[in-house]
C-alpha positions as CSV (number, residue, x, y, z in Angstrom):
1,M,89.3,71.5,122.6
2,N,89.6,67.4,121.6
3,Q,88.1,68.4,118.1
4,S,90.8,71.1,117.8
5,V,94.0,68.8,118.9
6,S,92.7,66.1,116.4
7,G,92.1,68.5,113.5
8,K,95.9,69.7,113.8
9,Y,97.0,66.0,114.2
10,N,95.4,64.8,111.3
11,L,96.5,68.0,109.4
12,R,100.1,67.4,110.5
13,L,100.0,63.3,109.3
14,R,98.0,64.0,106.5
15,R,101.0,65.3,104.1
16,P,103.8,62.6,105.2
17,L,100.7,59.8,104.7
18,H,100.4,61.0,101.3
19,S,104.1,61.1,100.7
20,L,104.1,57.5,101.9
21,W,101.7,56.3,99.7
22,I,102.9,57.7,96.5
23,I,106.5,56.6,97.1
24,A,104.9,52.9,98.0
25,A,103.0,53.2,94.7
26,A,105.8,54.3,92.6
27,L,108.2,51.7,93.9
28,S,105.4,48.9,93.5
29,A,105.2,49.8,89.8
30,A,109.2,49.5,89.7
31,W,109.4,46.4,91.0
32,G,106.7,44.8,88.9
33,V,108.6,46.1,85.6
34,S,111.8,45.5,86.7
35,L,110.7,42.0,87.7
36,L,109.4,41.5,84.0
37,F,112.8,42.9,82.4
38,F,114.6,40.2,84.9
39,R,112.5,37.4,83.8
40,L,113.2,38.2,80.3
41,G,117.1,38.4,81.0
42,L,117.7,42.3,80.6
43,P,120.7,43.3,81.9
44,E,120.8,45.1,85.3
45,T,121.3,48.5,84.1
46,N,117.9,48.6,83.0
47,I,116.6,47.8,86.3
48,V,118.4,50.5,87.9
49,L,117.1,53.1,85.3
50,I,113.7,51.8,86.0
51,Y,114.1,52.0,89.7
52,M,115.8,55.9,89.3
53,A,112.9,56.5,87.1
54,A,110.6,55.8,89.8
55,V,112.0,58.0,92.4
56,I,112.0,61.0,90.3
57,A,108.6,60.4,89.2
58,A,107.6,60.2,93.0
59,S,109.5,62.9,93.9
60,A,107.6,65.1,91.4
61,F,104.7,64.2,93.4
62,T,105.7,64.8,96.9
63,S,106.4,68.1,98.8
64,S,109.5,67.5,101.0
65,Y,113.4,66.5,101.2
66,Q,112.7,64.0,103.4
67,A,110.6,61.6,101.1
68,D,113.1,62.3,98.3
69,I,115.8,60.1,100.5
70,L,113.3,57.7,101.7
71,A,112.5,57.4,97.9
72,S,116.2,56.8,97.2
73,L,117.2,54.8,100.0
74,A,114.2,52.7,98.9
75,A,114.5,52.1,95.9
76,T,118.3,51.1,96.3
77,L,117.2,48.6,99.0
78,S,114.6,47.0,96.8
79,F,116.6,46.7,94.1
80,N,119.3,44.7,96.0
81,F,117.0,42.7,97.8
82,S,114.9,41.2,94.8
83,F,117.3,41.3,92.2
84,T,120.9,40.9,93.3
85,K,122.6,37.4,94.4
86,P,122.2,36.2,96.8
87,Y,118.2,37.2,96.4
88,H,115.9,38.0,98.9
89,S,118.7,39.4,101.0
90,L,120.3,42.5,101.6
91,S,124.1,40.9,101.3
92,V,126.1,41.0,98.3
93,D,128.4,38.4,97.2
94,N,130.0,40.7,94.5
95,H,131.6,44.1,96.0
96,S,131.3,46.0,92.8
97,Y,127.6,46.0,93.5
98,L,128.2,48.5,96.5
99,I,129.4,51.1,93.8
100,T,126.3,50.5,92.0
101,F,124.2,51.0,95.2
102,A,126.0,54.4,95.8
103,V,126.1,55.8,92.2
104,M,122.1,54.6,92.2
105,T,121.2,56.5,95.5
106,V,123.6,59.7,94.9
107,F,122.3,59.7,91.4
108,S,118.6,59.9,92.5
109,L,119.4,62.3,95.4
110,L,120.9,64.9,93.0
111,V,118.1,64.8,90.3
112,T,115.1,64.8,93.0
113,G,116.8,67.5,94.4
114,L,116.6,69.4,91.2
115,V,113.2,68.5,91.0
116,G,112.6,69.6,94.3
117,R,113.9,73.1,93.7
118,L,111.6,73.4,90.6
119,R,108.8,72.2,92.2
120,E,109.2,74.9,95.0
121,H,110.2,77.5,92.0
122,N,107.0,76.6,90.5
123,E,104.9,76.9,93.7
124,R,106.8,80.3,94.4
125,L,105.6,81.5,91.0
126,R,102.2,80.1,91.3
127,I,101.8,82.1,94.6
128,M,103.5,85.6,93.4
129,S,101.4,85.5,90.3
130,R,98.2,84.9,92.3
131,L,99.1,87.5,94.6
132,L,99.9,90.1,92.4
133,S,97.0,89.8,90.2
134,R,94.7,90.0,93.0
135,L,96.6,93.2,94.4
136,E,95.6,94.9,91.3
137,Q,91.9,94.7,91.9
138,C,92.3,95.8,95.8
139,A,90.9,99.2,96.3
140,T,92.9,100.4,99.4
141,P,96.4,99.5,101.5
142,G,93.9,98.0,103.9
143,D,92.3,95.6,101.3
144,M,96.2,94.7,100.3
145,A,96.9,94.0,103.9
146,I,94.3,91.5,104.3
147,L,95.1,89.7,101.2
148,L,98.6,89.1,101.9
149,Q,97.6,88.0,105.3
150,Q,95.7,85.1,103.7
151,E,98.4,84.3,100.8
152,A,101.3,84.4,103.2
153,A,99.0,81.6,105.7
154,A,98.9,79.7,102.4
155,A,102.3,80.0,101.6
156,L,103.8,79.0,104.6
157,R,100.8,76.2,105.7
158,V,99.8,77.7,108.8
159,P,96.3,79.1,110.1
160,V,95.2,82.7,109.4
161,S,94.9,82.9,113.1
162,R,98.5,83.1,113.4
163,I,99.4,86.0,111.2
164,R,98.0,89.0,112.6
165,L,97.4,92.0,111.0
166,E,98.4,95.7,112.6
167,T,96.5,98.9,111.6
168,Q,97.9,101.1,114.7
169,P,100.5,101.2,117.0
170,P,100.3,98.3,119.6
171,S,100.5,98.8,123.3
172,A,103.3,98.9,125.8
173,G,104.8,95.6,126.2
174,S,102.4,93.8,123.6
175,G,105.2,93.7,120.9
176,S,107.9,90.9,122.7
177,G,108.0,87.5,121.4
178,Q,106.9,88.9,117.8
179,C,108.4,89.6,114.3
180,R,106.9,92.9,112.9
181,I,106.8,93.7,109.0
182,P,105.7,96.8,107.8
183,L,104.1,97.0,104.6
184,S,104.4,101.1,104.1
185,E,107.0,103.8,105.0
186,S,104.5,104.9,107.7
187,G,105.0,101.4,109.3
188,F,101.2,100.7,109.1
189,P,99.3,98.5,108.1
190,A,102.4,95.5,109.1
191,L,102.3,91.9,109.4
192,V,102.6,90.5,113.2
193,L,104.2,86.9,113.3
194,E,105.5,84.9,116.5
195,D,108.9,84.3,116.5
196,R,108.4,80.8,116.8
197,L,107.1,80.8,113.8
198,V,109.4,82.7,111.8
199,Q,112.7,80.3,113.1
200,S,110.5,77.6,112.6
201,L,110.4,78.9,108.7
202,S,113.1,77.0,106.5
203,P,115.1,79.5,104.1
204,A,112.6,78.8,101.3
205,R,110.4,79.8,103.0
206,R,111.4,82.4,104.5
207,H,112.5,84.0,101.2
208,L,108.8,83.6,99.8
209,L,107.4,85.2,102.9
210,D,110.2,88.4,102.3
211,T,108.9,87.9,98.2
212,L,105.1,88.4,99.1
213,C,106.0,91.2,101.4
214,E,108.1,93.2,99.4
215,S,105.7,92.8,96.0
216,T,102.7,93.9,98.6
217,R,104.9,96.8,99.8
218,L,105.1,97.9,96.4
219,A,102.0,97.8,95.7
220,V,100.6,99.8,98.4
221,A,103.7,102.3,97.9
222,R,102.4,102.5,94.0
223,R,98.1,102.6,95.3
224,I,99.4,105.7,97.8
225,S,101.5,107.5,94.8
226,Q,98.3,107.2,92.7
227,D,96.0,108.1,95.3
228,E,98.4,111.3,96.3
229,K,98.1,112.2,92.5
230,K,94.4,111.9,92.0
231,Q,94.0,114.4,94.9
232,A,96.8,116.8,93.9
233,L,95.1,116.7,90.6
234,E,91.8,117.1,92.0
235,L,93.2,119.9,94.1
236,A,94.5,121.8,91.1
237,V,91.1,121.9,89.5
238,R,89.4,122.9,92.6
239,E,91.9,125.6,92.8
240,Q,91.5,126.8,89.2
241,E,87.9,126.4,89.3
242,R,88.2,128.7,92.3
243,S,90.4,131.3,91.0
244,S,87.6,131.4,87.9
245,L,84.9,131.9,90.1
246,L,86.7,134.7,92.1
247,A,87.9,136.5,88.9
248,S,84.3,136.4,87.5
249,I,83.0,137.8,90.7
250,S,85.5,140.5,90.9
251,H,84.2,141.6,88.0
252,D,80.8,141.6,87.9
253,I,80.9,142.9,91.3
254,R,83.2,146.1,89.9
255,T,80.8,147.2,87.6
256,P,77.6,148.0,89.7
257,L,80.3,149.7,92.2
258,T,81.4,151.4,89.0
259,R,77.9,152.9,88.2
260,M,77.1,153.5,92.0
261,Q,80.2,155.5,92.2
262,L,79.3,157.8,88.9
263,E,76.2,158.3,90.1
264,C,77.4,159.2,93.7
265,D,79.9,161.5,92.2
266,M,77.2,163.5,89.9
267,M,74.7,164.1,92.8
268,L,78.0,165.6,95.1
269,E,78.9,167.8,92.0
270,Q,75.6,169.5,92.0
271,L,75.0,169.3,95.7
272,Q,78.5,170.7,96.8
273,S,79.7,172.5,93.8
274,P,78.6,176.3,94.6
275,S,79.6,177.1,90.9
276,C,77.9,174.5,89.3
277,T,74.2,174.8,88.1
278,V,71.8,172.1,88.3
279,Q,71.4,171.7,84.6
280,A,75.4,171.7,84.6
281,A,75.0,168.5,86.7
282,G,72.7,166.8,84.7
283,I,69.7,167.1,87.2
284,R,67.0,169.7,85.9
285,S,64.3,168.6,88.2
286,P,63.5,166.4,91.4
287,E,62.8,163.8,88.9
288,D,66.2,163.3,87.9
289,M,67.2,163.4,91.0
290,A,65.1,160.5,91.9
291,A,66.2,158.5,88.6
292,H,69.8,159.1,89.9
293,V,68.7,157.5,93.4
294,Q,66.5,154.9,91.4
295,N,69.8,153.7,89.3
296,L,71.7,153.5,92.8
297,K,69.1,151.4,94.7
298,Q,68.9,148.9,91.5
299,E,72.8,148.7,91.7
300,A,72.6,147.9,95.0
301,D,69.9,145.3,94.6
302,R,71.9,144.0,92.0
303,L,74.8,143.8,94.5
304,L,72.6,142.0,96.9
305,E,71.4,139.2,94.5
306,M,75.3,138.9,93.3
307,V,76.1,138.3,97.3
308,Q,72.7,135.9,97.2
309,N,74.5,134.2,94.5
310,I,77.7,133.6,96.4
311,L,76.0,132.0,99.5
312,D,73.6,129.6,97.6
313,L,76.8,128.3,95.5
314,T,78.3,127.4,99.1
315,R,75.4,126.0,100.3
316,L,75.1,123.9,97.0
317,S,78.5,122.7,97.3
318,Q,77.7,121.9,101.1
319,K,74.5,120.0,99.3
320,E,72.1,121.8,101.5
321,L,70.5,124.2,98.7
322,V,66.8,123.1,98.1
323,I,65.9,123.9,94.5
324,H,61.9,124.2,93.8
325,R,60.9,123.4,90.6
326,E,58.2,125.4,88.7
327,W,56.9,125.8,85.1
328,M,58.2,129.4,84.1
329,P,57.3,130.7,80.4
330,A,60.4,131.5,78.2
331,E,59.0,134.8,77.6
332,E,60.0,135.7,81.5
333,P,63.5,135.2,81.6
334,A,63.9,136.3,78.1
335,S,62.0,139.8,79.0
336,I,64.2,140.3,82.0
337,A,67.6,139.7,80.1
338,A,66.0,141.9,77.3
339,D,65.4,144.8,80.1
340,Q,68.7,144.3,81.5
341,F,70.2,144.7,78.5
342,E,68.3,148.1,77.6
343,R,69.2,149.5,81.1
344,T,72.7,149.1,80.8
345,H,72.5,150.1,76.9
346,P,70.8,153.7,77.0
347,G,69.3,154.1,73.5
348,M,69.2,150.6,72.4
349,R,65.5,148.5,71.9
350,V,65.4,145.0,72.1
351,N,62.5,143.3,69.8
352,L,61.6,139.8,71.1
353,Q,60.4,137.2,69.0
354,I,59.8,133.9,70.6
355,P,57.9,131.1,69.0
356,R,54.7,129.2,70.6
357,G,55.4,125.6,71.9
358,T,53.3,122.8,70.5
359,G,50.7,121.1,72.0
360,D,49.5,123.0,74.8
361,G,50.4,126.1,73.4
362,Q,53.4,127.2,75.7
363,S,56.8,127.3,75.7
364,G,58.6,127.1,78.7
365,R,60.7,124.8,81.0
366,R,60.5,123.8,85.0
367,A,63.2,125.9,86.9
368,D,63.6,127.7,90.0
369,G,62.0,130.9,89.3
370,A,64.6,132.7,91.8
371,A,67.3,131.4,90.3
372,A,66.2,131.9,86.9
373,E,65.4,135.7,87.3
374,Q,69.0,136.0,88.9
375,S,70.8,134.2,86.2
376,A,68.8,136.5,83.7
377,G,69.7,139.8,85.2
378,K,66.9,141.1,86.7
379,Q,67.2,144.3,88.8
380,R,63.7,145.6,88.8
381,P,59.7,144.5,88.0
382,L,59.0,143.8,84.4
383,S,58.4,146.7,82.2
384,A,55.9,146.6,79.4
385,R,57.1,145.0,76.5
386,E,55.9,144.5,72.5
387,H,55.9,140.5,72.3
388,S,56.0,139.4,68.4
389,H,55.4,136.0,68.0
């Protein structure tokens, strides 16, 4: 506890003592140069300019208006004490010096005020530039709020603990005596400062705080807008892929259903029509009837494989599908695809020519056997086939 109080005390005294040292060094240098000019017999106007230059130089390295006023008054008193008659006294013999003292003091205050404003403007630009450059590197609005908390504490010269970051609605009665600054339209995240801290800020510091918060608010809104556009684009792509998938599934399922419907119509026509002979229906023997039933079974198996593919696709999107890779010769999926083509195109025959691989004389790849068969369109066991290599 004592160390904390001592640290705060030293922090408060450090800057005033630093300003006093700067003012003392500047005026001492001005006194030495003025004494040299006085010994050389130069006009008093040159000495006045030396003191005013010292005040301006001290103002460039201090950080408060109080230090500027102190430097201006000290310069006037030092000039009066050392270089006006009677020497080494604050009284004057010539009342015209009073006008000189007044002009010297007022001009010094005006110039140091302009220097102070320029100094604060440069400081605000430096803080804003640093904040904007670091905001571009933040990935989320929460990171932007944390960055603003740190930059605001540094700009206001207060500990970070005095600026609280609020990411959810506060409990009842916890907002009394506090100033809340929201950073988004939803109200969260938000900076929470004590009313005493806000009231103690100078207008320039309060303006700087408002500027920091407004810049962060715009950055948060821009990042939220970018995230929403990205999500909308991803959703549109998913919807397009979903529509394409549904169209493909609809087309693939409609084909075996149509074939099954035709097979059933032929069988019903033969079985239900009294005037239709077996030959007219295209069924001349029990073997023909068995062939029609076999075709129905094959189309039903094809539908089941399509449904299984859809289920596997769903499991794959949920990262639940396990792929078992094994060595598969290139002839097998090619033969499956050729069988499917011949079955769907009666009267046509496919002659496969598959070159041998190098090394062990085999040509193939590692793949999931079931998925390869479904992809090739397998509907029945492989038939005997001639392969020319």
